C-alpha positions in Angstrom: 43.4 171.1 -6.0 40.3 172.6 -4.3 36.7 173.3 -4.9 36.3 177.0 -5.3 33.3 178.8 -4.0 34.0 181.8 -6.3 34.0 180.0 -9.6 32.3 176.6 -8.6 35.1 174.6 -10.2 38.3 172.8 -9.1 41.7 174.4 -9.5 45.1 174.6 -7.9 45.4 176.4 -4.6 45.9 180.1 -5.0 44.0 183.0 -6.5 40.9 182.0 -8.5 41.0 183.0 -12.2 37.5 184.5 -11.6 38.7 186.7 -8.7 38.2 190.4 -9.3 41.1 191.4 -7.0 43.1 194.1 -8.7 40.4 195.1 -11.1 39.1 198.7 -11.4 35.4 199.2 -10.7 34.0 202.7 -10.9 36.4 204.9 -8.9 37.7 202.0 -6.8 40.4 199.3 -7.0 39.1 196.0 -5.9 41.0 194.3 -3.1 40.8 190.9 -1.4 37.7 188.8 -1.0 36.2 189.2 2.4 33.2 186.9 2.0 31.7 184.4 -0.5 28.1 183.4 -0.7 26.0 181.1 -2.9 25.3 183.8 -5.4 27.8 186.6 -4.8 31.2 187.6 -3.4 32.1 190.6 -1.3 35.4 192.3 -1.8 37.1 195.2 0.0 37.9 198.1 -2.3 39.8 201.3 -2.0 39.7 204.7 -3.7 43.3 205.2 -5.0 43.4 208.9 -4.3 41.2 209.4 -1.2 42.2 206.0 0.4 38.6 205.5 1.5 37.6 201.9 1.7 34.2 200.3 0.9 32.8 196.9 0.3 31.7 195.7 -3.1 29.2 192.9 -3.5 29.3 191.3 -7.0 27.0 188.6 -8.4 28.9 185.5 -9.5 29.6 185.6 -13.2 27.9 182.2 -13.8 24.6 183.8 -12.6 24.9 187.0 -14.6 22.3 185.9 -17.2 19.9 184.6 -14.6 17.1 187.2 -14.7 15.6 186.2 -11.4 18.9 186.4 -9.4 19.9 189.6 -11.1 16.5 191.1 -10.2 16.9 190.0 -6.6 20.3 191.6 -6.6 19.1 194.9 -7.8 16.2 194.7 -5.3 18.7 194.2 -2.5 20.4 197.4 -3.4 17.1 199.2 -3.5 15.7 197.8 -0.3 19.0 198.3 1.6 19.3 201.9 0.4 15.7 202.6 1.3 16.1 201.3 4.9 19.6 202.8 5.4 18.2 205.7 7.5 17.9 203.0 10.3 21.3 202.3 11.9 20.9 198.5 11.6 21.2 198.7 7.8 24.4 199.2 5.8 24.7 202.4 3.8 24.7 201.8 0.0 26.9 204.2 -2.1 26.1 203.0 -5.6 25.1 200.1 -7.7 25.7 199.1 -11.3 26.9 196.4 -13.7 30.5 195.3 -14.3 32.0 195.3 -17.9 31.3 191.6 -18.1 27.6 192.0 -17.1 27.6 191.2 -13.4 25.5 193.4 -11.1 27.3 194.9 -8.1 26.6 197.0 -5.0 29.0 199.4 -3.4 28.4 199.8 0.4 30.1 200.6 3.7 32.9 198.3 4.7 32.0 196.9 8.2 34.4 196.2 10.9 33.2 193.5 13.3 32.1 189.9 13.4 29.1 187.9 12.2 27.0 186.6 15.1 27.6 183.0 13.8 31.4 183.5 14.1 31.0 185.0 17.5 28.9 182.1 18.7 31.3 179.5 17.2 34.3 181.2 18.9 32.8 181.8 22.3 30.0 179.2 22.7 26.6 180.1 24.1 26.1 183.8 24.7 24.8 185.3 28.0 21.0 185.6 28.0 21.2 189.4 28.4 23.5 189.6 25.4 21.1 187.5 23.3 18.2 189.7 24.4 20.1 192.8 23.4 20.9 191.4 19.9 17.3 190.2 19.4 15.7 193.5 20.3 18.1 195.3 17.9 17.2 192.8 15.1 13.5 193.2 15.8 13.7 196.9 15.6 15.3 196.6 12.2 12.7 194.0 11.1 9.9 196.3 12.1 11.2 198.9 9.6 11.3 196.3 6.9 7.9 194.9 7.7 6.3 198.3 7.8 7.5 198.7 4.2 5.9 195.4 3.2 9.3 193.6 3.0 10.1 190.3 4.6 13.7 189.4 5.0 13.2 185.7 4.5 16.8 184.6 4.9 17.5 185.7 8.5 20.3 183.7 10.1 23.2 184.3 12.4 25.6 184.8 9.4 23.4 187.7 8.3 23.6 189.5 11.7 26.8 191.5 12.0 28.1 193.1 15.3 30.0 196.3 14.6 32.1 198.0 17.3 31.7 201.8 17.3 32.9 204.5 19.7 29.3 204.7 21.1 29.2 200.9 21.7 28.3 197.8 19.7 25.8 198.1 16.9 23.8 195.3 15.2 23.7 195.4 11.4 21.2 193.3 9.4 22.7 192.0 6.1 21.6 190.4 2.9 18.2 191.4 1.6 18.7 189.5 -1.6 16.0 187.0 -0.7 13.6 189.6 0.7 10.1 189.3 -0.4 8.2 192.4 -1.4 4.4 192.2 -1.5 4.1 193.3 -5.1 6.9 191.1 -6.4 5.7 187.6 -5.5 5.9 186.5 -9.1 9.7 186.3 -8.7 9.4 183.0 -6.8 8.0 179.9 -8.2 5.9 177.5 -6.1 8.6 174.9 -6.1 11.5 177.1 -5.1 12.8 177.1 -1.6 14.5 180.3 -0.5 16.4 180.7 2.7 18.7 178.5 4.8 17.0 175.2 5.9 18.2 175.5 9.5 16.4 178.8 9.9 13.4 178.8 7.7 9.9 178.6 9.0 7.7 175.6 8.1 5.5 177.7 5.8 8.5 178.8 3.8 9.1 175.1 2.9 5.4 174.2 2.4 4.2 177.3 0.6 6.8 180.0 -0.2 3.9 182.3 -1.4 2.2 182.1 2.0 4.9 183.6 4.2 4.4 186.8 6.1 6.4 188.8 8.6 6.0 186.0 11.2 8.4 183.9 9.2 11.2 186.3 10.2 10.2 185.9 13.8 10.5 182.1 13.5 14.0 182.5 12.1 15.0 184.9 14.9 13.7 182.2 17.3 16.1 179.7 15.8 18.9 182.3 16.1 18.1 182.9 19.8 18.0 179.2 20.5 21.3 178.8 18.7 23.1 181.6 20.5 21.6 180.6 24.0 22.6 177.0 23.7 25.4 176.9 21.2 23.5 174.3 19.2 20.6 173.8 16.8 17.0 173.0 17.8 17.1 170.2 15.2 18.9 166.9 15.0 19.4 165.3 11.6 21.6 163.1 9.5 20.8 164.3 6.0 19.5 167.4 4.4 16.3 165.6 3.4 15.7 164.6 7.0 16.3 168.2 8.1 13.8 169.6 5.6 11.3 166.9 6.7 11.7 168.1 10.3 11.3 171.7 9.3 8.1 171.0 7.5 6.7 168.9 10.3 7.9 171.2 13.1 9.9 168.4 14.7 12.3 170.4 16.8 13.2 171.4 20.3 11.5 174.7 21.1 12.8 175.2 24.7 16.4 176.3 25.2 16.0 175.5 28.9 15.9 171.8 27.9 19.6 172.2 27.0 20.6 174.9 29.6 18.4 175.0 32.7 19.9 178.3 33.8 18.2 180.2 31.0 15.4 182.3 32.5 12.0 180.8 32.2 10.5 184.0 30.7 13.1 184.1 28.0 12.6 180.4 27.3 8.9 181.0 26.8 9.5 183.9 24.3 11.8 181.7 22.2 9.3 178.8 22.3 6.5 181.1 21.2 8.6 182.5 18.3 9.3 178.9 17.2 5.6 177.9 17.2 4.8 175.6 14.2 1.7 177.5 13.3 2.4 181.2 12.5 -0.8 182.2 14.2 0.7 181.0 17.5 3.8 183.3 17.2 4.0 186.9 18.1 1.8 189.0 15.9 4.6 191.4 14.9 8.3 192.3 15.4 7.3 195.1 17.7 5.2 192.8 19.9 8.1 190.3 20.3 10.4 193.2 21.0 8.1 194.5 23.7 8.0 191.1 25.4 11.8 191.0 25.5 12.1 194.5 26.8 9.5 193.8 29.5 11.6 190.9 30.8 10.4 188.6 33.6 6.8 189.0 34.9 6.7 191.4 37.9 6.0 189.7 41.2 2.6 190.4 42.6 2.3 192.3 45.8 1.5 190.4 49.0 -2.1 191.5 48.9 -2.5 190.5 45.3 -0.9 187.1 46.0 -3.4 186.6 48.8 -6.4 187.7 46.7 -5.5 186.0 43.4 -2.8 183.4 44.2 0.5 182.9 42.5 
Protein backbone atom coordinates (compact mmCIF):
# COMPACT_ATOMS: atom_id res chain seq x y z
CA UNK A 1 0.00 0.00 0.00
CA UNK A 2 1.23 3.52 -0.71
CA UNK A 3 0.08 7.12 -0.47
CA UNK A 4 -0.49 8.30 -4.02
CA UNK A 5 0.33 11.87 -5.05
CA UNK A 6 -1.96 11.56 -8.05
CA UNK A 7 -5.21 10.70 -6.27
CA UNK A 8 -4.30 11.65 -2.66
CA UNK A 9 -5.40 8.26 -1.36
CA UNK A 10 -3.82 4.95 -0.38
CA UNK A 11 -3.89 1.97 -2.72
CA UNK A 12 -1.84 -1.01 -3.80
CA UNK A 13 1.41 -0.48 -5.67
CA UNK A 14 0.88 -0.09 -9.39
CA UNK A 15 -0.99 2.24 -11.67
CA UNK A 16 -3.27 4.69 -9.90
CA UNK A 17 -6.94 4.38 -10.91
CA UNK A 18 -6.90 8.15 -11.53
CA UNK A 19 -4.00 7.90 -13.97
CA UNK A 20 -4.76 9.20 -17.45
CA UNK A 21 -2.13 7.02 -19.13
CA UNK A 22 -3.67 5.44 -22.23
CA UNK A 23 -6.48 7.97 -22.54
CA UNK A 24 -7.05 10.03 -25.67
CA UNK A 25 -6.82 13.80 -25.27
CA UNK A 26 -7.40 16.00 -28.28
CA UNK A 27 -5.16 14.51 -31.00
CA UNK A 28 -2.78 12.78 -28.58
CA UNK A 29 -2.58 9.53 -26.65
CA UNK A 30 -1.48 10.16 -23.07
CA UNK A 31 1.61 8.27 -21.97
CA UNK A 32 3.37 7.89 -18.63
CA UNK A 33 3.44 10.41 -15.80
CA UNK A 34 6.64 12.44 -15.87
CA UNK A 35 5.93 14.69 -12.90
CA UNK A 36 3.35 15.20 -10.14
CA UNK A 37 2.81 18.41 -8.23
CA UNK A 38 0.44 19.53 -5.53
CA UNK A 39 -2.32 20.58 -7.92
CA UNK A 40 -1.48 18.93 -11.25
CA UNK A 41 0.27 16.06 -13.00
CA UNK A 42 2.38 16.21 -16.15
CA UNK A 43 2.25 13.39 -18.69
CA UNK A 44 4.16 12.63 -21.86
CA UNK A 45 1.80 12.29 -24.84
CA UNK A 46 2.24 11.22 -28.46
CA UNK A 47 0.43 11.92 -31.71
CA UNK A 48 -0.44 8.43 -33.02
CA UNK A 49 0.13 9.33 -36.68
CA UNK A 50 2.88 11.94 -36.67
CA UNK A 51 4.68 10.39 -33.67
CA UNK A 52 5.33 13.87 -32.31
CA UNK A 53 5.59 14.04 -28.53
CA UNK A 54 4.41 16.77 -26.18
CA UNK A 55 3.83 17.25 -22.45
CA UNK A 56 0.32 17.57 -21.06
CA UNK A 57 -0.26 19.18 -17.67
CA UNK A 58 -3.66 18.27 -16.14
CA UNK A 59 -5.22 19.69 -12.99
CA UNK A 60 -5.93 16.94 -10.43
CA UNK A 61 -9.54 15.83 -10.63
CA UNK A 62 -10.15 16.60 -6.95
CA UNK A 63 -9.49 20.29 -7.70
CA UNK A 64 -11.58 20.53 -10.87
CA UNK A 65 -14.40 22.34 -9.10
CA UNK A 66 -12.08 24.73 -7.24
CA UNK A 67 -12.69 27.97 -9.12
CA UNK A 68 -9.53 29.68 -7.86
CA UNK A 69 -7.20 26.82 -8.78
CA UNK A 70 -8.86 26.39 -12.16
CA UNK A 71 -8.48 30.11 -12.80
CA UNK A 72 -4.79 29.96 -11.88
CA UNK A 73 -4.36 27.02 -14.22
CA UNK A 74 -5.88 28.90 -17.14
CA UNK A 75 -3.75 31.91 -16.25
CA UNK A 76 -0.62 29.77 -16.36
CA UNK A 77 -1.45 28.75 -19.93
CA UNK A 78 -2.09 32.37 -20.90
CA UNK A 79 1.03 33.81 -19.23
CA UNK A 80 3.29 31.04 -20.53
CA UNK A 81 1.95 31.48 -24.06
CA UNK A 82 2.40 35.24 -23.88
CA UNK A 83 6.02 34.94 -22.72
CA UNK A 84 6.95 32.07 -25.04
CA UNK A 85 8.76 34.34 -27.49
CA UNK A 86 11.56 34.34 -24.92
CA UNK A 87 13.64 31.12 -25.05
CA UNK A 88 13.38 30.60 -21.27
CA UNK A 89 9.65 29.84 -21.47
CA UNK A 90 8.05 26.63 -22.68
CA UNK A 91 6.00 26.85 -25.86
CA UNK A 92 2.29 26.18 -25.26
CA UNK A 93 0.41 24.39 -28.06
CA UNK A 94 -3.13 24.37 -26.74
CA UNK A 95 -5.27 24.38 -23.62
CA UNK A 96 -8.69 23.04 -22.78
CA UNK A 97 -10.77 20.90 -20.47
CA UNK A 98 -10.94 17.11 -20.30
CA UNK A 99 -14.26 15.26 -20.61
CA UNK A 100 -14.38 14.96 -16.81
CA UNK A 101 -13.93 18.72 -16.37
CA UNK A 102 -10.20 19.09 -15.59
CA UNK A 103 -8.28 21.95 -17.23
CA UNK A 104 -5.17 20.93 -19.17
CA UNK A 105 -2.27 22.56 -21.00
CA UNK A 106 -0.41 21.06 -23.98
CA UNK A 107 3.22 22.20 -24.23
CA UNK A 108 6.65 21.24 -25.47
CA UNK A 109 8.14 18.12 -23.91
CA UNK A 110 11.48 19.11 -22.39
CA UNK A 111 14.55 16.90 -22.32
CA UNK A 112 16.88 17.75 -19.46
CA UNK A 113 16.97 18.02 -15.68
CA UNK A 114 15.51 20.17 -12.94
CA UNK A 115 18.11 22.30 -11.22
CA UNK A 116 17.09 20.70 -7.91
CA UNK A 117 17.80 17.18 -9.24
CA UNK A 118 21.09 18.37 -10.70
CA UNK A 119 22.14 19.86 -7.36
CA UNK A 120 21.07 16.77 -5.42
CA UNK A 121 23.05 14.51 -7.75
CA UNK A 122 26.25 16.52 -8.03
CA UNK A 123 26.33 18.62 -4.85
CA UNK A 124 27.29 22.32 -4.90
CA UNK A 125 27.70 23.78 -8.38
CA UNK A 126 30.70 25.79 -9.51
CA UNK A 127 30.21 29.53 -8.90
CA UNK A 128 30.51 30.31 -12.62
CA UNK A 129 27.75 27.79 -13.36
CA UNK A 130 25.49 29.32 -10.71
CA UNK A 131 26.12 32.79 -12.13
CA UNK A 132 25.25 31.59 -15.64
CA UNK A 133 21.99 29.99 -14.47
CA UNK A 134 21.04 33.03 -12.37
CA UNK A 135 21.59 35.49 -15.25
CA UNK A 136 19.40 33.37 -17.52
CA UNK A 137 16.66 33.25 -14.88
CA UNK A 138 16.89 37.00 -14.29
CA UNK A 139 16.58 37.66 -18.00
CA UNK A 140 13.36 35.62 -18.02
CA UNK A 141 12.07 37.31 -14.85
CA UNK A 142 12.65 40.71 -16.44
CA UNK A 143 10.24 39.70 -19.22
CA UNK A 144 7.59 38.64 -16.70
CA UNK A 145 8.06 41.69 -14.49
CA UNK A 146 7.80 44.04 -17.48
CA UNK A 147 4.35 42.54 -18.10
CA UNK A 148 3.32 43.13 -14.49
CA UNK A 149 3.66 39.44 -13.60
CA UNK A 150 5.48 38.09 -10.54
CA UNK A 151 6.36 34.39 -10.61
CA UNK A 152 5.96 33.98 -6.83
CA UNK A 153 6.87 30.27 -6.75
CA UNK A 154 10.44 30.40 -8.00
CA UNK A 155 12.45 27.39 -6.76
CA UNK A 156 15.11 25.04 -8.06
CA UNK A 157 12.43 22.50 -9.05
CA UNK A 158 10.95 25.12 -11.40
CA UNK A 159 14.23 25.79 -13.20
CA UNK A 160 14.89 23.25 -15.95
CA UNK A 161 18.21 22.85 -17.75
CA UNK A 162 17.69 21.72 -21.35
CA UNK A 163 20.48 20.47 -23.57
CA UNK A 164 20.33 21.79 -27.14
CA UNK A 165 22.75 21.62 -30.10
CA UNK A 166 23.64 25.25 -29.34
CA UNK A 167 24.36 24.48 -25.68
CA UNK A 168 22.42 24.36 -22.42
CA UNK A 169 19.30 26.49 -22.08
CA UNK A 170 17.44 27.48 -18.90
CA UNK A 171 13.67 27.07 -18.88
CA UNK A 172 11.48 28.73 -16.24
CA UNK A 173 8.50 26.57 -15.33
CA UNK A 174 5.19 26.75 -13.48
CA UNK A 175 3.49 30.12 -13.66
CA UNK A 176 0.44 28.72 -11.85
CA UNK A 177 1.05 30.90 -8.79
CA UNK A 178 2.11 33.97 -10.76
CA UNK A 179 0.55 37.18 -9.56
CA UNK A 180 -0.83 39.58 -12.14
CA UNK A 181 -1.35 43.14 -10.97
CA UNK A 182 -5.02 43.24 -11.96
CA UNK A 183 -5.89 39.83 -10.46
CA UNK A 184 -4.99 40.30 -6.79
CA UNK A 185 -8.50 39.32 -5.77
CA UNK A 186 -7.65 35.70 -6.49
CA UNK A 187 -5.61 35.46 -3.28
CA UNK A 188 -7.10 35.86 0.17
CA UNK A 189 -5.12 37.59 2.92
CA UNK A 190 -4.74 34.32 4.81
CA UNK A 191 -3.47 32.23 1.92
CA UNK A 192 0.24 31.46 1.61
CA UNK A 193 1.39 30.77 -1.94
CA UNK A 194 4.80 29.45 -2.85
CA UNK A 195 7.20 27.00 -1.28
CA UNK A 196 8.23 27.92 2.30
CA UNK A 197 11.95 27.33 1.74
CA UNK A 198 12.02 29.90 -1.06
CA UNK A 199 9.39 32.52 -0.32
CA UNK A 200 10.25 36.05 0.75
CA UNK A 201 9.21 37.32 4.22
CA UNK A 202 6.58 39.63 2.76
CA UNK A 203 4.91 36.71 0.99
CA UNK A 204 4.31 35.18 4.40
CA UNK A 205 3.35 38.37 6.23
CA UNK A 206 1.29 40.08 3.50
CA UNK A 207 0.69 38.15 0.23
CA UNK A 208 -0.92 41.26 -1.26
CA UNK A 209 2.21 43.34 -0.64
CA UNK A 210 4.63 41.41 -2.82
CA UNK A 211 6.34 42.93 -5.82
CA UNK A 212 9.03 41.81 -8.25
CA UNK A 213 11.66 41.84 -5.50
CA UNK A 214 10.02 38.75 -3.98
CA UNK A 215 11.26 36.77 -7.01
CA UNK A 216 14.78 38.14 -6.46
CA UNK A 217 14.70 36.86 -2.87
CA UNK A 218 13.66 33.41 -4.10
CA UNK A 219 16.50 33.43 -6.60
CA UNK A 220 18.86 34.36 -3.77
CA UNK A 221 17.76 31.22 -1.91
CA UNK A 222 18.32 29.16 -5.07
CA UNK A 223 21.81 30.62 -5.50
CA UNK A 224 22.65 29.89 -1.85
CA UNK A 225 21.31 26.35 -2.26
CA UNK A 226 23.26 25.61 -5.44
CA UNK A 227 26.49 27.24 -4.21
CA UNK A 228 26.52 25.39 -0.88
CA UNK A 229 24.40 22.28 -1.47
CA UNK A 230 22.28 23.24 1.54
CA UNK A 231 19.56 25.63 2.70
CA UNK A 232 20.08 29.03 4.35
CA UNK A 233 17.68 27.93 7.11
CA UNK A 234 17.89 25.33 9.87
CA UNK A 235 14.60 24.04 11.30
CA UNK A 236 12.91 21.08 12.95
CA UNK A 237 9.26 21.70 12.05
CA UNK A 238 7.40 23.51 9.31
CA UNK A 239 6.07 25.95 11.89
CA UNK A 240 9.63 26.78 12.94
CA UNK A 241 10.64 27.23 9.30
CA UNK A 242 7.77 29.62 8.62
CA UNK A 243 8.65 31.58 11.75
CA UNK A 244 12.22 31.95 10.53
CA UNK A 245 11.03 33.01 7.08
CA UNK A 246 8.83 35.70 8.62
CA UNK A 247 11.59 36.98 10.92
CA UNK A 248 14.37 36.69 8.34
CA UNK A 249 16.30 34.32 10.62
CA UNK A 250 18.63 32.80 8.04
CA UNK A 251 22.23 32.61 6.87
CA UNK A 252 22.66 35.10 4.03
CA UNK A 253 26.33 34.52 3.18
CA UNK A 254 27.21 31.32 1.29
CA UNK A 255 30.88 32.05 2.09
CA UNK A 256 30.08 31.09 5.69
CA UNK A 257 29.64 27.51 4.41
CA UNK A 258 32.18 27.57 1.59
CA UNK A 259 34.99 30.14 2.03
CA UNK A 260 36.16 29.60 -1.56
CA UNK A 261 33.05 31.31 -2.96
CA UNK A 262 34.10 34.69 -4.41
CA UNK A 263 33.40 37.59 -2.06
CA UNK A 264 31.68 39.64 -4.78
CA UNK A 265 29.26 36.77 -5.49
CA UNK A 266 28.65 36.28 -1.76
CA UNK A 267 27.70 39.96 -1.50
CA UNK A 268 25.20 39.68 -4.37
CA UNK A 269 23.50 36.66 -2.80
CA UNK A 270 23.36 38.42 0.59
CA UNK A 271 21.78 41.50 -0.96
CA UNK A 272 19.16 39.38 -2.78
CA UNK A 273 18.32 37.76 0.59
CA UNK A 274 17.87 41.06 2.45
CA UNK A 275 14.92 40.87 4.85
CA UNK A 276 13.51 44.23 3.76
CA UNK A 277 12.66 44.29 0.06
CA UNK A 278 13.93 47.88 -0.14
CA UNK A 279 17.45 46.57 0.58
CA UNK A 280 17.43 44.11 -2.33
CA UNK A 281 18.23 44.87 -5.96
CA UNK A 282 15.63 47.19 -7.40
CA UNK A 283 14.95 44.95 -10.41
CA UNK A 284 15.87 41.71 -12.14
CA UNK A 285 17.92 43.64 -14.69
CA UNK A 286 19.87 45.41 -11.92
CA UNK A 287 20.75 42.08 -10.28
CA UNK A 288 21.67 40.61 -13.66
CA UNK A 289 23.97 43.56 -14.37
CA UNK A 290 25.73 43.04 -11.01
CA UNK A 291 26.32 39.36 -11.82
CA UNK A 292 27.57 40.12 -15.32
CA UNK A 293 29.94 42.78 -14.01
CA UNK A 294 31.60 40.24 -11.74
CA UNK A 295 34.33 41.23 -9.26
CA UNK A 296 35.16 44.93 -8.84
CA UNK A 297 37.95 45.98 -11.11
CA UNK A 298 41.22 46.66 -9.33
CA UNK A 299 42.14 50.33 -9.22
CA UNK A 300 45.26 51.47 -11.01
CA UNK A 301 48.39 52.20 -8.97
CA UNK A 302 47.80 55.95 -9.22
CA UNK A 303 44.19 55.65 -8.06
CA UNK A 304 45.22 53.40 -5.18
CA UNK A 305 47.73 56.03 -4.05
CA UNK A 306 45.18 58.83 -4.39
CA UNK A 307 42.10 57.12 -2.97
CA UNK A 308 43.38 54.09 -1.06
CA UNK A 309 42.11 50.52 -1.41
